[in-house]
C-alpha positions as CSV (number, residue, x, y, z in Angstrom):
1,Q,74.2,-208.6,-151.9
2,G,70.2,-207.5,-150.0
3,L,71.0,-211.2,-148.3
4,L,74.8,-209.2,-146.7
5,E,72.7,-206.6,-145.6
6,S,69.3,-208.0,-144.0
7,K,72.9,-210.6,-142.3
8,I,74.5,-207.1,-141.1
9,Q,71.7,-205.8,-139.9
10,S,70.1,-209.3,-137.6
11,S,73.5,-209.0,-136.4
12,H,73.5,-205.5,-135.2
13,S,69.7,-206.2,-134.1
14,S,70.6,-209.5,-132.1
15,V,74.0,-206.9,-130.8
16,W,71.3,-204.8,-129.8
17,K,68.6,-206.3,-127.8
18,S,71.3,-208.1,-125.9
19,V,72.8,-204.6,-125.2
20,L,68.8,-203.8,-124.1
21,R,68.1,-206.9,-122.0
22,S,70.8,-206.5,-119.8
23,R,70.3,-202.6,-119.4
24,D,68.6,-203.8,-115.8
25,L,72.2,-204.9,-114.5
26,L,74.4,-202.6,-116.1
27,R,71.9,-200.0,-114.2
28,K,72.4,-202.5,-111.0
29,G,76.3,-201.1,-111.6
30,I,76.5,-198.3,-112.7
31,R,77.5,-195.8,-110.3
32,W,78.1,-191.3,-109.8
33,N,81.1,-190.6,-109.0
34,E,80.6,-187.3,-107.4
35,G,81.8,-184.0,-108.8
36,K,79.9,-180.5,-109.2
37,G,76.9,-182.7,-108.7
38,D,74.4,-180.4,-110.7
39,R,74.3,-183.6,-113.6
40,I,73.1,-186.1,-110.9
41,M,69.5,-186.7,-109.6
42,F,69.7,-186.9,-106.0
43,W,66.3,-189.6,-105.5
44,W,66.8,-190.6,-108.3
45,D,70.6,-191.4,-109.8
46,N,73.1,-193.8,-107.7
47,W,75.0,-192.4,-105.9
48,C,75.2,-193.3,-102.0
49,D,74.9,-197.2,-102.7
50,S,74.1,-198.9,-104.9
51,T,70.9,-198.0,-106.0
52,N,68.6,-194.6,-105.9
53,L,67.7,-193.2,-102.4
54,V,63.9,-193.8,-103.4
55,E,64.5,-197.6,-103.3
56,L,67.0,-197.2,-100.6
57,M,64.0,-195.5,-98.5
58,G,61.8,-197.2,-99.8
59,L,59.6,-194.2,-100.4
60,D,56.2,-193.4,-102.4
61,T,57.7,-192.4,-105.4
62,S,54.0,-189.9,-105.7
63,N,55.4,-188.3,-101.8
64,I,59.2,-187.3,-103.4
65,P,59.5,-184.0,-102.0
66,N,61.5,-182.2,-104.6
67,P,61.7,-184.6,-107.4
68,E,64.0,-182.9,-109.6
69,L,66.4,-182.2,-106.3
70,R,70.1,-182.6,-107.8
71,V,72.6,-183.3,-105.9
72,C,74.8,-179.8,-106.6
73,D,71.5,-178.0,-104.4
74,I,72.3,-179.9,-101.2
75,I,76.2,-179.2,-101.4
76,T,77.1,-175.4,-100.3
77,E,79.8,-172.9,-100.9
78,D,82.8,-173.9,-99.0
79,T,81.9,-177.5,-101.4
80,C,80.7,-179.3,-98.1
81,W,77.8,-181.0,-97.8
82,D,74.6,-179.0,-96.4
83,I,73.7,-181.1,-92.7
84,D,70.7,-179.6,-92.2
85,K,69.0,-179.7,-96.3
86,I,70.1,-183.1,-96.0
87,R,67.6,-183.5,-93.0
88,S,65.0,-181.5,-93.4
89,L,64.6,-184.2,-97.0
90,I,65.0,-187.5,-95.4
91,N,64.8,-189.0,-91.1
92,Q,66.8,-191.8,-92.2
93,E,69.9,-191.6,-90.2
94,D,71.9,-194.9,-91.3
95,I,71.5,-192.7,-94.8
96,I,72.1,-189.1,-93.7
97,K,75.6,-191.4,-92.5
98,K,75.7,-192.7,-96.0
99,I,75.1,-188.6,-98.0
100,I,77.9,-187.7,-95.6
101,G,79.8,-190.4,-96.2
102,V,80.5,-189.7,-99.7
103,P,83.9,-187.5,-100.4
104,L,83.2,-184.3,-102.5
105,P,86.0,-183.4,-104.6
106,L,88.7,-180.5,-103.4
107,T,88.6,-179.7,-107.1
108,E,85.3,-178.1,-109.8
109,A,85.3,-181.7,-111.3
110,E,82.8,-182.7,-114.0
111,D,80.4,-185.5,-112.6
112,S,81.6,-188.9,-114.3
113,Y,80.5,-192.7,-114.2
114,C,81.9,-195.7,-112.1
115,W,81.2,-199.3,-111.7
116,G,80.3,-198.9,-108.2
117,L,80.8,-202.9,-107.9
118,T,84.2,-203.2,-107.9
119,G,87.2,-201.1,-105.2
120,S,88.5,-199.6,-108.5
121,G,85.5,-197.9,-110.1
122,H,86.4,-200.2,-113.1
123,F,84.3,-202.6,-115.0
124,S,84.0,-206.2,-114.1
125,T,82.3,-209.0,-115.9
126,K,83.5,-211.0,-112.4
127,T,80.3,-208.8,-110.4
128,A,78.8,-208.6,-113.7
129,T,78.4,-212.1,-113.8
130,W,77.2,-212.2,-109.4
131,V,74.4,-209.8,-110.6
132,A,74.0,-211.1,-113.4
133,H,73.1,-214.8,-111.5
134,K,71.5,-213.1,-108.1
135,N,74.7,-214.2,-106.1
136,F,76.4,-210.8,-105.2
137,D,74.6,-209.0,-101.9
138,F,75.1,-205.3,-102.8
139,T,73.6,-204.8,-98.2
140,T,76.8,-206.8,-97.1
141,P,80.1,-204.1,-96.8
142,K,83.1,-205.0,-98.4
143,W,85.4,-207.1,-95.4
144,M,87.2,-204.5,-93.3
145,F,89.8,-206.6,-92.6
146,R,91.3,-206.8,-95.6
147,S,94.0,-204.6,-94.8
148,I,96.0,-207.8,-93.4
149,W,97.0,-208.8,-96.7
150,T,98.7,-206.2,-97.3
151,L,100.2,-206.0,-93.8
152,D,104.1,-206.2,-94.0
153,I,104.4,-209.2,-91.6
154,M,105.6,-212.7,-91.9
155,P,102.8,-214.6,-94.0
156,K,102.0,-217.1,-90.8
157,I,101.2,-213.8,-88.4
158,K,99.0,-212.6,-91.3
159,K,96.9,-216.0,-90.9
160,I,96.7,-216.5,-87.8
161,L,95.4,-212.3,-87.4
162,W,92.9,-213.6,-90.2
163,Q,91.6,-216.3,-88.4
164,T,91.0,-214.2,-84.6
165,L,88.7,-211.7,-87.4
166,L,86.8,-214.8,-88.6
167,N,86.4,-216.1,-84.6
168,A,87.8,-218.8,-86.3
169,L,91.1,-219.8,-84.1
170,P,90.6,-223.7,-82.7
171,V,90.6,-222.1,-78.4
172,R,87.9,-223.5,-76.1
173,G,85.8,-220.8,-76.9
174,V,85.2,-221.4,-80.7
175,L,85.6,-225.4,-80.0
176,L,82.6,-224.7,-77.9
177,R,80.3,-223.5,-79.5
178,K,81.3,-226.0,-83.0
């Protein structure tokens, strides 16, 4: 029985070690969905991008204004972003736009987690593998024209649209550049 218990403990131990080794990978993919914003740390949690604001802005951790600030502190009473408060904290316009672009719920919802590397928010081993092998580019936004594949048009028209948007039609200008 002692041998069996040690086997069980060692298997739990190896599983736990594996989970701990994956911790950084999971941190890269897990993101907060905004609800009330009372559980989300403004500077330290991933909520408006695939990384936290400290890393995104390249801030020195000792110079962060109000390090205990929560997302709920920059949301007004009528559930809108407090743009003046955001501008007083952040002076980079592209990051301000990212924050303002995060949708706020219309009802009082609780903050929740999602997998930020898929459009659905559900965990995907494919994206986790990409991140683990460093094949996932966090900076490149998803291709904005992917909705052409859902259009109710003939497939050959979709293909021509796709080639046009990728600047891949064999027209004189493209052929000369190649």
